[in-house]
ZATOR-373979 format. One record per residue: residue in three letters; x negated, y, z negated of N, C-alpha, C in turn. Coordinates in steps of 0.05 Angstrom, whole numbers, plus 5000, padded with zeros to 4 digits. Each point is the difference from the previous one (the first is absolute). Last residue first. Layout:
REM ZATOR-373979
AlaXYZXYZXYZ/...
//
This chain:
REM ZATOR-373979
Ser395211018244498950265007501650155023/Arg501749074968500850194977499350285011/Gln497149275051503049985004501150254982/Val491049784994500350135025502850055001/Ala497349474927499250334996500950135027/Glu501249065004501750114982499950294993/Phe493249485051503050035016501950194982/Ile491749784957500450165020502150085021/Ala499749264938500150264982499750225025/Ala499449175033502650024992500050284985/Leu491749705024501550095023502950084992/Ile494749574936498750295008501650105018/Glu502049144977500750214981499350255006/Gln496549285051503050075008501550214978/Ala490749684990500750175023502250075006/Gly496349404931500950204992500550225024/Gln496249094996498450184988501250284990/Ser503549295058500149874973498050174978/Arg501350295095502150024987500249854971/Met492849915059500050304986502650004985/Lys498749255051497850014976500350254988/Glu505349865072501049844973498450014982/Ala497450435079502050164989501449824974/Leu493549625055498350234985502650144980/Glu502749335063498049864975499350244984/Ile503650275083502549874981498349904974/Gly494350225071501350274991502149934977/Ile495649295045498350104984501150274986/Asn504949545065500349854975497650124982/Glu500350335090502350104980500649874974/Ala492449745065500150284986502350074981/Asp496249165044501749974977500250304989/Asp493949785071502749885011502049984983/Thr491150304970501150205014502949885017/Lys496049624906499450025025501750165018/Gly497350224897501749785013498750045029/Thr499750504892498349935028501449765011/Val502350884923500449725008498549955027/Thr500550764909499049915021500749705011/Asp503650954931498949765002499149915029/Lys504250794919498449975026498449744999/Val507150784945499749705011498649975023/Ile501650844923499149895025500149714998/Gln503050974947500749725006498949885025/Gln498850944981500049884973499949704998/Gly502250745067497249895005499349824973/Asp507950485025498550174985497449854999/Val506849615049499250235011498250174984/Ser499548964999501950154992499450295008/Ala496949125055499350194978502450174991/Val495749055058502650134990499050174981/Ile494249435078500650174978502550104997/Gly493249215057502650174999500250154969/Thr493449335080500350144976502050174999/Leu496849145063501950244993499650084976/Thr494449375074500350084974501550244996/Leu498249175074500750264996500550034975/Asn494149325074501350074973501050284997/Asp495849545081502849954998501250004969/Gly491550565019500749775020502949985000/Asp499050654944497449864998499949735013/Leu505851014976500049765013497149934999/Val506650644938497449975012500149715011/Thr506850844953499849745012497049955011/Asn506650624929497350025014499649705011/Val508650724950498849775009497250045010/Gly508350484935497950055021498949725000/Ile509250564962498949715008497950015017/Pro507550674952496849974994499349745003/Val508450445058499149864972497149944998/Gln505650285081499350254983500149834970/Cys502049465080497250165004499350244983/Gly506049164963500350165025497650185006/Gly501649014942499150295000500750125025/Glu500849074964502550155003499450284999/Leu494049194994500850184975502550235007/Ala497349405067500749814977500350204973/Arg497750425082502649925004500549854974/Leu491450265010502050224990502449945002/Phe493949335025499450094973501950234990/Ala499649705091501649824985499550094965/Arg495750515068502750034998501649834985/Glu490449925004500750224988503150054998/Ala496449305053499849934972501150244982/Leu500250075092502049834992499749944968/Ala493450575046502550144993502049824993/Arg492049625021499650144977502850164994/Asp499149515080499849844976499950144972/Arg499750495085502549884997500049834973/Thr492350335031501650194984502749934994/Pro494049395050499150094971501850184985/Val502349835095500949814978498750054976/His503450695072497549944993500049804976/Glu505650345095499949904975497549934989/Ile503650305088498450224985500249904967/Ala503749525072497650075014498450174983/Lys509049694982498049794988497150145012/Leu508450395032498850114972497549854991/Leu505849735069498150245012498650104973/Ser506449324990497449905010498450215012/Leu508250254956498249864983497449885011/Val506850425050498350174988498249884983/Glu505849455042498250145023498750174988/Thr506449544949497649845006497850155019/Asp508350284934499150095021497349855008/Asp505749914923500849805025499150145023/Thr498950394911499249735000500149855022/Arg497851084997502149815000499249674997/Cys493550754964501149975025502249854995/Glu491050564959502549914992501149955030/Ile489750104964501750085020502649824996/Gly491550474939501849825003501950025020/Leu489450304971502350065014502249755000/Ala491550314923501349805027502250105008/Gly495250424922498349985023501149865025/Gln504849764906498750255009497649955019/Gly506449334956500150025029498250305006/Val502749944907500349785008500550075033/Ala494350634938502649935001500149755017/His491050174944501450135022502949864999/Leu493150134911501049805022501950135020/Ser492750484934502750005016500449795015/Ile491950044942501750224992502950035010/Glu493949275022499950024972501750224987/Pro498349885097502449864985500150004974/Pro495250895045499549684999502749844987/Leu499250975059500849924971499549655004/Val495450795057501849805003500249834972/Gln497751085025499149764987502449785003/His499850815047498150074982499049754987/Ile505450255097499649824980497750064981/Arg502350465081501550114975499549814981/Asp497349795085497750154989501150174973/Gly505149435064498649854977497850164986/Met507550185066499450194982498249864979/Gly505049705085497650085007498750204975/Leu508349405002500150315009497650135006/Arg499949144963501550005027500550255015/Gln495649934916498149895017501849975028/Leu504450224923498350265005498049915027/Gly506549364965500950265010498650195010/Ala496149234949501049945030501550205013/Val497450094908497650015020501549965028/Ala506650364925499049795010497750025021/Leu501550684914501449905028499449775009/Ile500350774913499049735005501449925028/Ile496150964954502249865006499049735007/Ala496750944943499549775016502549875006/Asp500050824957497650014999499249725020/Phe508650665016498949764991496749985000/Glu505050765029502449904985499049784983/Gly495050485068499350044973502049914979/Ser499249965102500850294987499550014971/Asp497749215048498450185007501150304991/Leu505349254983497949954983497950245012/Lys507949985045500950014972497450014984/Glu499449755089500250254998500550114972/Leu499849085021497250115000500250344996/Arg508149495010498649964968497150115001/Thr505150025083501250214978498649984971/Ile497649405073498650255005501350234978/Leu503249094999497350014993498850265002/Asn510449994981498549835015497350074995/Gly507050114925499550135026497949795015/Arg501150174887501249875026499350185024/Ile496749764889500150175019500849875027/Asp499250044883501049895024499550175023/Lys493449934915502450165008500949895027/Phe492849854904501349945031502450115006/Thr490350144934502950025004501249915023/Leu491249664936500850125022503350085001/His495349454937498850304992501450155024/Pro500249024996502350154987499250304993/Phe496449215064499450264997502450154984/His500649065018496850005003499250294990/His509449805010498449774976497650044999/Arg504650545061500950064974498649814980/Leu499449745087498350264995500550114971/Gln505949305031497049884999498250264994/Ala509150255018499749764973497149964996/Leu502250525079500550134973499449824978/Arg500549625083497350185001499750104970/Arg508349565025497849814998497250154991/Leu508150495018499749914978498049794995/Ser499550825072500849705000499449924968/Ser499050865047502649944999500849724996/Thr491850754971500849735011503049995002/Gly491350754972502449925008500449735012/Val494050584919500049795018502349965015/Ile494850754935502349905009500149845027/Ala493850224902500049995034502349875009/Gly497250014905502250145007500450055031/Pro490449734962502549954985501950255009/Pro492449775074500550174978502449944981/Leu494449315073502150245000500450104969/Thr495149185023498750264993501550285003/Asp502249085029499749954971498750254990/Ile502349935094502450034982499350004974/Gln492850465052501849725007502049974979/Lys493850955038501149794981501249775012/Gly496150845037497849804988501149814982/Ser505750645046498649845023497849814985/His507250674971499449764985498249795019/Lys503750845028498850054977499049774981/Glu505349925081497450065006497950084973/His508649355000499750265006497050055002/Val502948995013499350214981500450305010/Val502748885017499250225009499850234986/Leu499948864996500050224985499550275021/Ala504648955019497650215002500750254983/Asp502448865015501050284994497450205000/Ala501049015058499650134976501150304996/Pro498949305074502850004983499950154977/Asn494949965099499649984973502450044982/Glu503049665091497950204997499149954967/Arg504549265065500150194976497850155000/Glu505449485082497550034986500250204977/Thr509349645029497850085014498150004983/Val509449415001498550224987497050075011/Val511349655034496849974999498850194976/Gly509749815002499249855023497049975001/Leu508050144928497250105002498649855021/Met510950125002498049844986497250195010/Leu512049975002497450105005497949884986/Gly509349724995499750105033497050135002/Asn504550144904500349765018499750065030/Pro494350584931502749975004500549765019/Leu491950024937500350135020503349925006/Asn492550064917502349855005501050155023/Thr492150324966499749725000502549825005/Pro497951085032500949824975499549725008/Leu493950795040502349795007501049824976/Asp492850685000502350135002502649805001/Lys490549755009500550074971502550174994/Leu496649815087501149814990500850014971/Ser500650705077497649984980501249724982/His504650005094500050144974497149964987/Val506149925102496950004987500750164972/Ala507849465064499150244988497349944986/Phe507149645088498149964974498850224989/Asp506749995068499449745004498549924976/Ile508050835011497049915008499349754996/Glu509250215005498550275007497149995006/Gln506749324963498649965025499450255014/Gln503549804911501850125019498850015032/Leu495349684921502249854999502050085018/Met492450504992499149755012502149814998/Gly501450844962498950055030499749745011/Val501050034908502650065011499549975035/Glu492049994946501549765000502750045016/Leu495250774983499049855023501249695002/Glu502650594928500750135027498849835025/Lys496749744914503349925000500850155028/Thr491150124953500449785022502750005011/Phe495550494926499050085021500549825030/Leu503949834911499850304998498950105028/Gly503249164950499650045028499250285013/Lys502149694909497349875006499750035030/Asp504450664924500949885022497949885017/Gly500450644923500849734991501449845029/Ile496050924962502649995022500949685001/Lys493350324941502550064991502149965021/Ala490549875015501049804982502750054990/Leu495150605056500949765016501249804980/Ala500551034977497949804998501249755015/Val503550975034500549834979497949785000/Asp501150645065499650204973500849824980/Leu500249775095496950044993500050164970/Ile506549425079500650124969496849994989/Lys501049755094501850234995500150114972/Asp495249235034498850275010501750194989/Gly502749174976497950074987498450265011/Gln507649625042500550114975497950084985/Thr498649925107501049824976500450174973/Ser499350205116499350084978501249844973/Met496149765104502550034984499050104973/Thr496949785114499350054975502750084978/Tyr495049385093502550124991499650084973/Val494049635087500150054972502650194996/Glu496749185079500850314994500850034970/Phe495249295078500650044974500350294992/Thr499449265087500450274992500950004973/Arg493849285066502150034982500250334999/Asp493249495041502450035020502050054986/Pro492249914957499450235019502550045015/Phe497349454910501949965018500350245013/Ala493450034938500549695003501849925023/Lys498250914980497149845008500849745004/Gln507050494962499750075029497749875008/Leu501049914910502249845016500250045027/Gln494850544943498549724997502349815018/Glu502250904993497850005017498449715000/Gln507350234942501549995028497249985016/Val498250024909501349755010501050025029/Trp496550784967498049814999501349745010/Tyr505750704983498650035026497949795003/Thr504350034922501749925020499149985024/Gln495550404924499749714998501749855025/Val499850944992497149905007500249744998/Leu507850404973499849995027497149915010/Ala501750074906502049795017499450005026/Leu496050704956498349744993501949775013/Gln503850865003497349985015498849734995/Ser510450074988497950114986497449945021/Lys509349725014499050215013497750104991/Arg503148935004500550214982499150275018/Ser502549145057498150094982501450284989/Gly501549075074501050224981498350084978/Ile500249565109498850014974500950164983/Arg503449455092499850244986498850004971/Ile498849515104500449934969499750304985/Thr503649665106498750174986500449944969/Arg501049185076501650214982498250244988/Pro497549485096500249934971501450244980/Pro502749875106497950084984500349934974/Ser505049425072500650254985497350114988/Ser500549365089500149974969499850324988/Val504049575098497850234991500549974970/Thr501849295082501050114976497750184992/Ser503349605103497650054979501250144974/Ser503949435095500250234979497649984979/Met501249715107499349894975500250204982/
//
């Protein structure tokens, strides 16, 4: 009597950027999946993206919405990797044909953090001296902070999180703005001097969450990934991403959000600001979590009628000229 030998389950290949933060996030995903499926093998493959290589140009001027994702997406489409782990804020809202946002993991604190040079250890953002040099690579942070603190000097800062902290500690900057989640994930929460409240800085779309991108037809991988999905974070992310998509904004535009869940009610606040901080459009929409994407679309339409699109068009035109 012949017996059939079943083949071992396929090894799942996880794609990641090479930065320290990206690897910490990817190894966390690998660990969670390994716990959920101890009989499976999950291997990590790393790639350098365009955003990792171009460090001497402001992000907004490079003009590529897939700056930190494109190489990983090519890897998935060519079957070299099975899924990629992204900081959700880096993942464009329109993905290539054949790829999808598979799941969203539980969000860390999505707020922005003020990190100061030791000489300003007694200061908060509103008590930094006039002319203090504050580093940020984000137009969203820049626009909002210029609006609230026109007496400060803002300067572009690039490089990974460790490099930015080194530039701060060397005295090149008086303070820098980073994501709370990134510092916490790297075990550097003690560097957070002040968590900026939403009244000062609405965070980036998807900030603090991980987005796992995979092939749309890979049902096996999708079923595995469901084990680490966090539904409340997913609902918030869907509303935020729909808002950004409806305004046709990439990740390098001054669009900020904040989402609050209360039972099955979701409240989304959005802001669009001119880079100089002079023009601000801000509004809020509340709806049910099972209608998350439509909440984002409704907010975008509401803000478009208040001049948000004109602000974004002017920014895009200015970036193209520079």
